[in-house]
C-alpha positions, 0 to 999 in steps of 0.5 A, spaced: 550 518 603 550 513 598 547 513 591 542 508 594 541 512 600 540 518 596 534 514 592 531 512 598 530 519 601 528 522 595 523 517 595 521 518 602 520 525 600 516 524 594 511 520 598 510 525 603 509 530 598 504 526 595 501 525 601 500 532 602 497 533 596 492 528 597 490 532 603 491 539 600 489 538 593 488 545 591 496 545 591 495 541 584 491 547 581 498 551 582 502 546 578 503 544 571 500 538 568 507 535 567 513 537 571 519 534 574 519 534 581 525 536 585 525 536 593 530 540 597 529 538 604 530 544 609 533 540 615 538 535 610 543 540 608 547 534 604 541 532 601 539 539 598 546 539 596 546 533 592 539 534 589 542 541 587 548 538 583 543 533 580 538 539 578 544 542 575 547 536 571 540 534 568 537 536 562 529 537 563 524 537 557 519 539 562 518 545 567 521 544 574 517 544 580 522 545 586 519 544 593 522 546 599 519 542 606 522 539 612 523 532 612 517 527 615 519 523 620 520 516 618 514 512 618 514 506 623 510 501 620 509 494 623 509 488 618 505 482 620 507 476 616 501 474 612 497 467 612 498 464 605 492 459 603 493 455 597 486 452 594 486 447 589 482 447 583 475 443 583 
């Protein structure tokens, strides 16, 4: 897994966690106000290993919240080309 792939997977997991908290806001009551989030996906052993390595190397000044979850299915969004119109000033 390249560093770019690691970054992208972590962003995907953080997005999924944020979506979960939007649907289940009561979980936010259990979390500190300011924290460092680390997600360990149960079904991606390499990503867990890499995230644990980063966790051990980093020095954090905030509480660390470790979330264990299954990886979400990739979203299949179809992006349609936008229609752009430029209006001239009157």
